KOLPATOR-52090 format. One line per 3 residues: for each residue x, z, y of N, C-alpha, C. Coordinates in steps of 0.05 Angstrom, whole numbers, plus 5000, padded with zeros to 4 digits. Each point is the difference from the previous one (the first is absolute). Last residue first. Example, Ala and Ser with C-alpha at 12.3 -4.5 7.8 and 13.67 -1.06 7.14 Angstrom:
<sites>
5257/5142/4955/5016/5001/5024/4985/5014/5022 ~ 5006/4999/4885/4982/5000/5024/5018/5000/5024 .
</sites>
This chain:
<sites>
6928/5774/2261/5028/4993/5005/5008/4976/4984 ~ 4899/5025/5039/5017/5001/4977/5028/4992/5008 ~ 4935/5047/5071/5003/4974/4987/5019/5003/4977 .
4976/5072/5059/4974/4985/4999/5004/4972/4988 ~ 5063/5076/5028/4988/5005/4973/4975/4982/4996 ~ 5067/5000/5073/4977/5017/5006/4983/5004/4975 .
5077/4946/4997/5010/5024/5013/4978/5019/5007 ~ 4984/4912/4967/5002/5021/4979/5013/5025/5010 ~ 4989/4922/5055/4976/5016/4997/5002/5021/4978 .
5066/4930/5025/5002/5026/5013/4977/5018/4995 ~ 5002/4908/4972/5012/5019/4981/5004/5027/5013 ~ 4965/4915/5042/4982/5022/4991/5013/5021/4982 .
5028/4909/5041/4997/5020/5020/4983/5024/4992 ~ 5020/4916/4951/5026/5010/5009/4998/5023/5019 ~ 4923/4951/4966/5011/5020/4982/5027/5011/5008 .
4935/4958/5078/5007/4994/4972/5014/5023/4985 ~ 4965/5001/5093/5017/4977/4998/5011/4995/4972 ~ 4945/5075/5036/4984/4976/4997/5016/4975/4997 .
5037/5088/5017/4991/4997/4972/4984/4975/4996 ~ 5033/5034/5086/5017/4980/4986/4991/4995/4972 ~ 4957/5067/5053/4994/4973/5010/5016/4979/4987 .
5019/5090/4977/4974/4992/4990/4993/4972/5010 ~ 5078/5037/5032/5003/4993/4972/4974/4992/4988 ~ 4999/5033/5088/5012/4973/4998/5004/4991/4972 .
4969/5088/5014/4980/4980/5009/5011/4972/4998 ~ 5060/5070/4984/4981/4997/4978/4978/4980/5007 ~ 5061/5022/5067/5014/4986/4978/4982/4995/4977 .
4970/5052/5076/5000/4971/5003/5014/4985/4978 ~ 4966/5101/4978/5006/4985/5024/5001/4970/4997 ~ 4991/5078/4935/4982/5006/5022/5003/4982/5024 .
5051/4987/4917/4975/5012/4992/4980/5003/5022 ~ 5088/4965/5017/4986/4983/4980/4973/5011/4994 ~ 5045/5018/5098/5004/5006/4972/4985/4981/4982 .
5007/5010/5101/5012/4977/4986/5003/5004/4970 ~ 4941/5033/5094/5009/5010/4974/5010/4976/4985 ~ 4947/5006/5088/5028/5008/5001/5010/5014/4974 .
4923/4917/5025/5003/5029/5001/5029/5007/4994 ~ 4929/4910/4998/5018/5012/5020/4999/5030/4997 ~ 4944/4931/4954/5028/4998/4992/5020/5012/5020 .
4896/4974/4975/5010/5027/5007/5029/5003/4992 ~ 4943/4924/4980/4992/5006/5028/5010/5027/5009 ~ 5015/4965/4911/5012/4981/5019/4993/5006/5029 .
4960/5051/4929/5029/5004/5001/5013/4983/5022 ~ 4910/4986/4980/5004/5024/5016/5030/5008/5002 ~ 4977/4928/4945/4995/4993/5028/5004/5024/5018 .
5004/5016/4908/5023/4984/5009/4998/4991/5029 ~ 4928/5044/4959/5022/5019/5006/5025/4985/5008 ~ 4928/4948/4972/4992/5014/5025/5022/5020/5008 .
5008/4955/4918/5006/4982/5022/4993/5013/5027 ~ 4980/5047/4920/5029/4997/5004/5007/4983/5024 ~ 4911/5006/4974/5008/5025/5012/5030/4999/5006 .
4963/4929/4954/4992/4999/5028/5008/5025/5014 ~ 5015/4995/4907/5018/4981/5015/4993/4999/5029 ~ 4945/5048/4939/5024/5016/5008/5020/4982/5015 .
4916/4974/4956/4999/5004/5028/5024/5015/5011 ~ 4980/4967/4909/4991/5027/5005/4996/5005/5030 ~ 5038/4922/4947/4971/4999/5006/4988/5027/5005 .
5089/5008/4947/4991/4977/5017/4970/5001/5003 ~ 5075/5071/4971/4971/4998/4999/4990/4978/5019 ~ 5093/5016/4988/4990/5010/4974/4970/4997/4997 .
5044/4976/5081/5011/4983/4979/4989/5008/4972 ~ 4978/5053/5075/4986/4975/5001/5010/4980/4978 ~ 5044/5083/5015/4975/5004/4985/4984/4974/5000 .
5079/4999/5049/5007/5005/4972/4974/5003/4984 ~ 4992/4994/5093/5007/4974/4988/5007/5002/4971 ~ 4983/5079/5049/4975/4985/4995/5006/4972/4988 .
5074/5051/5028/4988/5011/4976/4973/4987/4993 ~ 5048/4973/5079/5016/4994/4976/4986/5011/4975 ~ 4960/5019/5083/4999/4971/4995/5015/4993/4974 .
5005/5089/5032/4973/4994/4990/4998/4970/4992 ~ 5080/5028/5042/4997/5012/4973/4974/4994/4988 ~ 5013/4973/5089/5016/4984/4982/4998/5011/4971 .
4956/5048/5071/4987/4975/4993/5016/4983/4980 ~ 5022/5104/4999/4990/4983/5021/4989/4974/4989 ~ 5052/5079/4961/4971/5005/5003/4989/4984/5023 .
5088/4981/4961/4993/5025/4988/4970/5006/5002 ~ 5045/4922/5039/4995/4998/4971/4989/5026/4989 ~ 4983/4975/5106/5021/5006/4981/4992/4996/4971 .
4956/4988/5094/5005/4979/4980/5019/5006/4978 ~ 4920/5059/5061/5026/4986/5005/5007/4983/4975 ~ 4924/5059/5005/5000/4990/5027/5027/4987/5008 .
4929/5042/4913/5025/4987/5008/4998/4989/5028 ~ 4934/5049/4941/5008/5009/5027/5026/4987/5010 ~ 4911/4982/4927/5029/4997/5005/5007/5007/5029 .
4912/4995/4954/5011/5027/5004/5029/4998/5008 ~ 4950/4923/4979/4987/5011/5024/5011/5028/5006 ~ 5029/4951/4922/5012/4990/5025/4987/5012/5025 .
4978/5011/4902/5014/5021/5015/5010/4992/5027 ~ 4957/4947/4927/4980/5017/5014/5013/5021/5018 ~ 5050/4941/4943/4987/4983/5020/4979/5016/5016 .
5047/5038/4925/5015/5000/5025/4987/4983/5022 ~ 4970/5006/4908/4987/5019/5019/5016/5000/5026 ~ 5031/4951/4925/4979/4986/5013/4986/5018/5021 .
5069/5038/4947/5011/4978/5015/4978/4986/5017 ~ 4977/5068/4938/5013/5011/5024/5010/4978/5018 ~ 4963/4975/4918/4979/5012/5017/5012/5011/5025 .
5059/4968/4935/4986/4978/5012/4978/5010/5019 ~ 5046/5062/4947/5017/4991/5022/4987/4976/5015 ~ 4956/5034/4923/5001/5021/5021/5016/4990/5024 .
4997/4946/4923/4975/5000/5014/4999/5020/5023 ~ 5078/4996/4944/4997/4976/5017/4973/5001/5016 ~ 5038/5062/4930/5000/5008/5029/4994/4977/5018 .
5010/4992/4904/4978/5018/5005/4997/5009/5029 ~ 5073/4945/4963/4976/4985/5007/4976/5019/5007 ~ 5107/5000/4995/4981/5022/4999/4972/4989/5009 .
5095/4959/4990/4977/4993/4982/4979/5022/4998 ~ 5083/4993/5056/5001/5016/4975/4976/4996/4982 ~ 5011/4952/5084/5026/4999/4988/5001/5014/4973 .
4921/5003/5054/5004/4973/4988/5027/5000/4985 ~ 4980/5077/5049/4981/4998/4978/5004/4973/4985 ~ 5049/5014/5079/5010/5017/4979/4982/4998/4975 .
4975/4953/5079/5024/4988/4988/5010/5017/4977 ~ 4927/5033/5050/4993/4976/4986/5023/4987/4986 ~ 5014/5074/5057/4989/5008/4974/4992/4975/4983 .
5030/4986/5089/5022/5010/4983/4989/5007/4972 ~ 4938/4970/5065/5019/4979/4995/5021/5010/4980 ~ 4936/5061/5031/4989/4982/4981/5019/4977/4993 .
5027/5063/5066/4997/5013/4974/4989/4980/4979 ~ 5005/4976/5092/5026/4998/4986/4998/5011/4972 ~ 4920/5009/5048/5009/4972/5001/5026/4996/4985 .
4951/5086/5014/4993/4983/4977/5013/4973/5000 ~ 5048/5087/5049/4974/4987/4998/4997/4980/4978 ~ 5093/5028/5059/4978/5015/4987/4976/4982/4996 .
5082/4963/5032/5010/5027/4994/4979/5016/4984 ~ 4985/4909/5034/5018/5001/4977/5005/5029/4992 ~ 4906/4972/5044/5028/4996/5007/5017/5001/4976 .
4899/5036/5038/5009/4975/4989/5029/4995/5009 ~ 4955/5100/4986/5004/4978/5019/5005/4975/4984 ~ 4953/5109/4996/5021/4982/4989/5004/4978/5021 .
4941/5101/4977/5011/4981/5018/5022/4983/4987 ~ 4953/5076/4960/4986/4974/4998/5012/4979/5017 ~ 5010/5109/4953/5013/4978/5014/4985/4974/4996 .
4965/5080/4964/5014/5011/5023/5012/4977/5017 ~ 4950/5001/4912/4989/4987/5024/5014/5009/5026 ~ 5025/5033/4911/5003/4971/5001/4989/4987/5025 .
5038/5095/4969/4980/4993/5019/5001/4970/5005 ~ 5056/5039/4937/4982/5023/5002/4977/4995/5020 ~ 5071/4936/4985/4983/5002/4975/4981/5024/5002 .
5042/4937/5079/5001/5029/4992/4982/5003/4975 ~ 5053/4915/5057/4980/5008/4981/5005/5029/4992 ~ 5027/4923/5087/5006/5021/4981/4977/5006/4981 .
4997/4926/5061/5028/5007/5003/5009/5020/4978 ~ 4918/4943/4970/5007/5012/5026/5029/5007/5001 ~ 4943/4928/4939/5025/5016/5002/5004/5011/5028 .
4924/4947/4977/5005/5013/4974/5023/5020/5002 ~ 4930/4968/5081/5027/4999/4989/5001/5013/4973 ~ 4909/4955/5035/5016/5024/5002/5028/4995/4990 .
4930/4934/4996/5006/5005/5028/5015/5026/5005 ~ 4942/4994/4913/5010/4976/5014/5004/5007/5030 ~ 5008/5084/4938/4980/4980/5006/5012/4976/5013 .
5040/5078/4926/5001/4989/5027/4978/4978/5003 ~ 5032/5060/4922/4975/5005/5015/5001/4991/5029 ~ 5097/5015/4956/4974/4995/4988/4977/5005/5019 .
5101/5009/5005/4986/4980/5016/4972/4994/4990 ~ 5064/5061/4958/4999/5008/5028/4983/4981/5017 ~ 5015/4981/4908/4984/5024/5002/4997/5008/5030 .
5056/4928/4980/4972/4992/4993/4981/5025/5004 ~ 5093/5013/5007/4989/4986/5024/4971/4992/4996 ~ 5044/5040/4927/4997/5019/5022/4989/4987/5025 .
5021/4946/4926/4976/5015/4995/4995/5021/5022 ~ 5079/4950/5002/4977/4983/5007/4974/5015/4995 ~ 5080/5042/4974/4999/4999/5030/4976/4982/5009 .
5018/5006/4908/4992/5026/5010/4997/5000/5030 ~ 5035/4923/4958/4971/5003/4996/4989/5027/5010 ~ 5094/4984/5003/4986/4982/5018/4970/5003/4998 .
5051/5048/4939/5003/5011/5027/4987/4983/5021 ~ 5004/4971/4910/4981/5022/5003/5001/5012/5028 ~ 5063/4931/4979/4973/4990/5000/4979/5023/5004 .
5096/5024/4993/4992/4984/5023/4971/4992/5001 ~ 5058/5048/4933/4980/5015/5015/4988/4984/5023 ~ 5070/4966/4940/4974/5001/4987/4979/5016/5017 .
5082/4937/5038/4999/5026/4988/4971/5006/4992 ~ 5045/4921/5045/4983/4999/4976/4999/5026/4985 ~ 5046/4969/5087/5012/5017/4978/4986/4997/4973 .
4974/4950/5082/5030/5000/4999/5011/5013/4975 ~ 4906/4999/5020/5009/4972/4996/5030/4999/4996 ~ 4963/5083/5024/4994/4993/4972/5009/4971/4994 .
5011/5031/5088/5017/5015/4982/4995/4993/4970 ~ 4944/4962/5067/5027/4990/5002/5019/5014/4980 ~ 4912/5033/5009/4999/4973/4989/5028/4987/4999 .
4990/5083/5043/4997/5003/4971/5000/4973/4986 ~ 4999/5000/5094/5026/5008/4989/4999/5003/4970 ~ 4920/4984/5045/5016/4976/5001/5028/5006/4988 .
4944/5072/5011/4990/4983/4978/5016/4974/4999 ~ 5017/5056/5072/5010/5012/4976/4991/4984/4975 ~ 4968/4976/5085/5028/4991/4997/5012/5013/4975 .
4913/5026/5021/5000/4971/4993/5029/4990/4997 ~ 4978/5093/5025/4996/4993/4972/5004/4970/4994 ~ 5041/5037/5094/4985/5012/4979/4997/4985/4973 .
5039/4980/5094/5009/5027/4993/4987/5011/4975 ~ 4987/4909/5037/5025/5008/5013/5010/5027/4990 ~ 4917/4962/4969/5023/4985/4990/5026/5012/5012 .
4908/5062/4986/5010/4976/5013/5024/4987/4986 ~ 4943/5085/4987/4992/4976/4985/5011/4974/5012 ~ 5022/5114/4993/5001/4976/5018/4994/4975/4983 .
4967/5105/4981/5017/4978/4991/4999/4977/5020 ~ 4988/5114/5011/4986/4975/4995/5020/4979/4991 ~ 5024/5093/5015/4972/5002/5005/4984/4975/4993 .
5098/5020/5000/4987/5011/4976/4970/5002/5003 ~ 5094/4949/5039/4972/5004/5008/4985/5009/4975 ~ 5109/5015/5015/4978/4984/4987/4973/5007/5012 .
5087/5011/5063/4991/5011/4974/4979/4981/4988 ~ 5039/5004/5094/5021/4997/4980/4994/5014/4974 ~ 4947/4986/5084/5006/5027/4990/5022/5000/4978 .
4975/4918/5042/4999/5019/5023/5009/5028/4991 ~ 4988/4929/4937/5026/4998/5015/5001/5021/5023 ~ 4951/4993/4902/4992/5007/5027/5025/5001/5017 .
4976/4948/4903/5018/5016/5015/4991/5003/5029 ~ 4936/4985/4910/5016/4985/5020/5017/5020/5015 ~ 4960/5001/4894/4999/5012/5027/5017/4984/5019 .
4951/4960/4911/5025/5010/5010/4996/5011/5028 ~ 4937/4979/4903/5004/4997/5028/5028/5010/5007 ~ 4936/4970/4907/5025/5010/5012/5001/4993/5030 .
4930/5009/4901/5005/4991/5028/5026/5012/5010 ~ 4947/5018/4917/5013/4973/4998/5006/4989/5028 ~ 4992/5103/4993/4988/4983/4979/5015/4974/4998 .
5035/5041/5076/4975/5013/4992/4986/4982/4980 ~ 5102/5014/5058/4983/4987/4980/4976/5017/4994 ~ 5084/4978/5072/4980/5020/4997/4979/4988/4981 .
5109/4974/5006/4972/4993/5005/4982/5024/4996 ~ 5097/4994/4985/4990/5013/5025/4971/4992/5007 ~ 5049/4966/4922/5000/5029/4998/4989/5014/5025 .
5010/4904/4994/4979/5009/4982/4999/5031/5001 ~ 5068/4959/5047/4975/4995/5013/4977/5009/4983 ~ 5084/5005/4961/4997/5020/5021/4974/4996/5015 .
5024/4936/4936/4993/5026/4987/4996/5022/5020 ~ 5031/4918/5032/4972/4998/4991/4991/5025/4986 ~ 5090/4994/5023/4984/5004/5024/4970/4998/4993 .
5064/4982/4934/4999/5029/5006/4982/5005/5024 ~ 5016/4910/4979/4985/5013/4978/4996/5030/5005 ~ 5055/4951/5058/4972/4995/5006/4982/5012/4978 .
5094/5003/4990/4992/5017/5022/4970/4997/5006 ~ 5037/4943/4937/4999/5027/4989/4992/5020/5022 ~ 5012/4908/5023/4975/5006/4986/4999/5028/4988 .
5075/4954/5048/4982/5018/5015/4975/5008/4985 ~ 5065/4936/4968/5008/5027/4995/4984/5020/5016 ~ 4993/4902/5009/4984/5013/4979/5007/5029/4995 .
5008/4929/5080/5017/5022/4992/4985/5017/4979 ~ 4960/4924/5041/5027/4990/4999/5020/5022/4991 ~ 4909/5020/5006/4998/4973/4989/5028/4988/4998 .
4983/5086/5039/5005/5000/4971/4998/4972/4988 ~ 4980/5020/5093/5028/4997/4994/5006/4998/4970 ~ 4912/5018/5031/5008/4972/5007/5029/4995/4993 .
4967/5087/4989/4987/4982/4981/5009/4971/5005 ~ 5028/5065/5061/5016/5001/4976/4987/4983/4978 ~ 4953/5009/5082/5025/4985/5004/5016/4999/4974 .
4924/5052/4999/4993/4971/5000/5024/4983/5006 ~ 5009/5093/5005/4998/4991/4972/4992/4971/4998 ~ 5002/5042/5085/5028/4997/4989/4999/4990/4971 .
4917/5019/5044/5014/4977/5012/5027/4996/4988 ~ 4952/5076/4971/4987/4975/4991/5014/4976/5012 ~ 5026/5091/5023/5012/4987/4976/4986/4975/4991 .
4989/5029/5104/5006/5015/4976/5009/4983/4977 ~ 4963/4975/5090/5021/5020/5005/5008/5016/4976 ~ 4935/4925/5002/5016/4995/5023/5024/5019/5002 .
4937/5010/4928/5011/4973/5000/5020/4996/5023 ~ 4979/5096/4949/4992/4983/5023/5013/4972/4998 ~ 5005/5084/4942/4996/4972/4991/4988/4982/5022 .
5049/5102/4979/4993/4983/5022/4998/4971/4990 ~ 5026/5088/4957/4974/4988/4994/4990/4981/5021 ~ 5086/5047/4993/4981/5011/5019/4971/4990/4995 .
5073/4970/4947/5000/5029/4997/4980/5013/5019 ~ 5014/4908/5008/4985/5006/4976/4999/5030/4995 ~ 5054/4969/5070/4972/4997/5007/4982/5006/4976 .
5094/5000/4986/4992/5021/5019/4971/5000/5006 ~ 5035/4929/4950/5000/5025/4984/4991/5024/5017 ~ 5015/4917/5043/4976/5000/4984/4997/5025/4984 .
5080/4984/5047/4978/5007/5018/4974/5002/4985 ~ 5075/4970/4953/5003/5028/5007/4977/5009/5018 ~ 5002/4909/4978/4995/5016/4976/5002/5030/5006 .
5026/4939/5066/4970/5001/4998/4992/5016/4975 ~ 5092/4983/5015/4990/5019/5021/4969/5003/4997 ~ 5044/4938/4943/5009/5027/4994/4988/5020/5020 .
4982/4907/5012/4988/5010/4975/5007/5029/4995 ~ 5040/4955/5074/4972/5007/5004/4987/5011/4975 ~ 5088/4969/4993/4999/5024/5018/4971/5008/5004 .
5014/4921/4953/5008/5023/4984/4999/5026/5016 ~ 4984/4918/5046/4978/5008/4982/5007/5024/4983 ~ 5068/4965/5052/4980/5012/5017/4975/5008/4984 .
5071/4954/4957/5008/5027/5007/4979/5014/5018 ~ 4993/4908/4975/4991/5018/4979/5007/5029/5007 ~ 4984/4926/5077/5021/5009/4982/4988/5020/4979 .
4941/4922/5047/5007/5028/5004/5021/5009/4980 ~ 4954/4907/5052/5014/5010/4977/5009/5028/5006 ~ 4913/4939/5043/5026/5013/5003/5012/5004/4972 .
4917/4953/5013/5007/5003/5028/5029/5010/5003 ~ 4940/4979/4919/5024/4985/5007/5006/5000/5030 ~ 4932/5050/4946/4991/4978/5017/5023/4982/5010 .
5016/5078/4947/4981/4984/4985/4991/4975/5015 ~ 5053/5064/5045/5016/4986/4979/4982/4981/4984 ~ 4959/5055/5063/5016/4980/5013/5017/4984/4981 .
4948/5073/4967/4984/4977/5008/5016/4978/5013 ~ 5043/5082/4977/4991/4986/4976/4984/4975/5007 ~ 5025/5056/5071/5023/4984/4989/4992/4985/4975 .
4936/5060/5035/5004/4977/5018/5022/4982/4990 ~ 4988/5081/4957/4979/4981/4992/5001/4975/5018 ~ 5059/5069/5022/5007/4989/4974/4979/4980/4991 .
4982/5048/5077/5021/4980/5006/5009/4987/4973 ~ 4938/5070/4992/4988/4977/5014/5020/4978/5006 ~ 5031/5081/4963/4983/4985/4980/4988/4975/5013 .
5052/5062/5054/5015/4983/4982/4983/4983/4981 ~ 4949/5035/5087/5025/5009/4988/5012/4980/4981 ~ 4911/5007/5049/5022/4996/5020/5027/5009/4989 .
4918/4989/4944/4991/4993/5027/5023/4994/5018 ~ 5011/5033/4911/4992/4972/5000/4993/4991/5028 ~ 5071/5083/4977/4972/4992/5000/4996/4970/5002 .
5079/5066/4995/4996/4979/4980/4972/4988/5001 ~ 5074/5063/5059/4973/4988/5002/4997/4977/4981 ~ 5081/5050/5009/4980/5022/5002/4972/4989/5001 .
5078/4944/5001/4995/5010/4973/4980/5023/5000 ~ 5009/4916/5070/5005/5029/4999/4992/5011/4973 ~ 5023/4901/5060/4990/5013/4976/5009/5029/4999 .
5020/4929/5068/4986/5025/5006/4989/5014/4975 ~ 5045/4914/4998/5018/5019/5013/4988/5027/5004 ~ 4946/4930/4969/5018/5008/4979/5020/5021/5011 .
4941/4960/5061/4985/5018/4981/5019/5010/4978 ~ 5033/4936/5061/4996/5026/5013/4987/5020/4982 ~ 5009/4912/4969/5026/5013/5001/4998/5028/5013 .
4924/4944/5003/5005/5010/4973/5026/5015/4998 ~ 4980/4955/5080/4983/5024/4997/5004/5012/4972 ~ 5045/4919/5017/5009/5021/5018/4985/5026/4997 .
4971/4923/4953/5025/5011/4989/5011/5022/5017 ~ 4925/4953/5032/4993/5016/4977/5024/5013/4987 ~ 5014/4939/5068/4989/5024/5011/4992/5019/4977 .
5027/4914/4976/5023/5016/5009/4991/5027/5012 ~ 4934/4938/4976/5013/5010/4976/5023/5018/5008 ~ 4959/4953/5069/4983/5022/4991/5012/5013/4974 .
5043/4924/5035/5002/5023/5019/4984/5024/4991 ~ 4998/4914/4956/5019/5019/4990/5004/5024/5019 ~ 4914/4933/4980/5018/5007/5023/5019/5023/4991 .
4920/4956/4957/5025/4987/4994/5020/5004/5023 ~ 4908/5037/4988/5007/4982/5023/5025/4983/4994 ~ 4966/5063/4935/4977/4985/5009/5008/4979/5021 .
5065/5060/4967/4992/4981/4979/4977/4983/5010 ~ 5029/5069/5056/5021/4980/4997/4993/4979/4980 ~ 4944/5074/5007/4997/4982/5023/5021/4978/5000 .
5005/5068/4935/4978/4981/4994/4996/4981/5024 ~ 5065/5067/5011/5008/4982/4978/4978/4980/4994 ~ 4981/5067/5064/5018/4979/5010/5010/4981/4978 .
4944/5074/4977/4986/4981/5017/5018/4978/5009 ~ 5040/5071/4957/4985/4983/4981/4984/4979/5015 ~ 5044/5066/5050/5019/4980/4989/4986/4981/4981 .
4951/5072/5034/5004/4980/5020/5019/4978/4990 ~ 4986/5076/4947/4977/4982/4999/5002/4978/5021 ~ 5068/5065/5001/4999/4987/4974/4978/4980/4998 .
5013/5058/5077/5012/4974/5000/5002/4986/4973 ~ 4924/5078/5020/5026/4994/5011/5010/4972/4994 ~ 4930/5050/4938/5005/5009/5027/5027/4991/5009 .
4975/4974/4916/4974/5000/5012/5000/5010/5029 ~ 5085/4994/4956/4984/4976/4992/4973/4999/5014 ~ 5081/5053/5049/4988/4999/4974/4985/4974/4995 .
5050/5047/5078/5014/4978/4985/4989/4997/4972 ~ 4979/5042/5111/4998/5004/4971/5011/4975/4986 ~ 4985/5013/5095/5020/5021/4993/5001/5004/4969 .
4972/4910/5067/4991/5021/4981/5023/5020/4995 ~ 4963/4917/5078/5020/5013/4983/4988/5021/4982 ~ 4970/4901/5059/4996/5029/4994/5023/5010/4982 .
4987/4908/5028/5001/5015/5025/4997/5030/4996 ~ 4993/4934/4929/5028/4999/5011/5003/5016/5026 ~ 4914/4991/4959/5017/5016/4983/5028/5001/5012 .
4936/4945/5042/4994/5028/5004/5020/5018/4984 ~ 5006/4908/4988/5009/5006/5027/4994/5030/5006 ~ 4969/4965/4919/5029/5003/5000/5011/5007/5027 .
4909/4978/4991/5005/5027/4989/5030/5005/5000 ~ 4972/4915/5023/4994/5018/5022/5005/5029/4991 ~ 5010/4934/4936/5022/4998/5019/4995/5018/5024 .
4932/4992/4937/5022/5014/4988/5024/5000/5019 ~ 4924/4951/5025/4995/5029/5002/5023/5016/4988 ~ 5002/4907/4991/5005/5008/5028/4996/5030/5004 .
4979/4964/4916/5029/4999/5004/5007/5008/5029 ~ 4909/4991/4975/5012/5025/4991/5030/5000/5004 ~ 4953/4921/5023/4991/5022/5017/5015/5026/4991 .
</sites>
């Protein structure tokens, strides 16, 4: 059934066009869908289409845009994955070019204190962390970057927050803190984990714990059925923000998946009970869920994928039934005019393909929700 649905999605994707050439927005994510579709169906036509779209993305690389969403970092991370999955071979010269340009772009964004995942230094540093596995000389740059991330933190006692970048006004948001993955604290904590694992620099563990303590403080005194993590947190007026959502970009669902992996990875056992409570509370939030489409970002597919992650960690919790319900809702809402990975049909199709075994899940670390 799902294979037919995936082919139906391909017909929709092939009939639409995009003006963007990034990983999460545009043809980069679409190419990834075609590579996996070729593997699933053993049809080289789909693989060839993936190659065509990938070539277009490489041709459109712009040194002025190093972002993860629609720039060089995202395409670089896509190339890393495609090589790891044995879809393509990439010349070392292309990676060297990307490394150098992305380093320059990252320095500019760090100077602006822009640690946005989609459009700032967090996304580009995650690419460089991945590259350092095969290019160890990048580690010195990553060590300096971790020190910079430390220096721009807003610290209070044993807690650390980071201001989010306000793209509309092109400045830091000094009134509140963004608690999301796409633009805020959660992706920064994920970055800290990656930077420390890569560099082993001594400030890493305390910085990770300081950020976790901040989140714990910001999410305290919640009742069952309430969101622990609203979109924003104002330390001067903690009750100012309460709205949130079930999805990848914001809210308790993806946050509990990501934090759970970080805590386990670094042996931070004192936070496990807190994260378990948040994870199990997500089952009470579905009545508040305003999702009305199937995207990974804040739609049915994203919820299904994330609930399935939690269900694996907490068997017999009923979370598996919620995941299945969202999967069914995904399958009944597959027609719309967006072909992107994050907000569109390519991401939905990748989610549906995930049920075909381990060969179809590595892409999930592009969204920070699975181990690399």
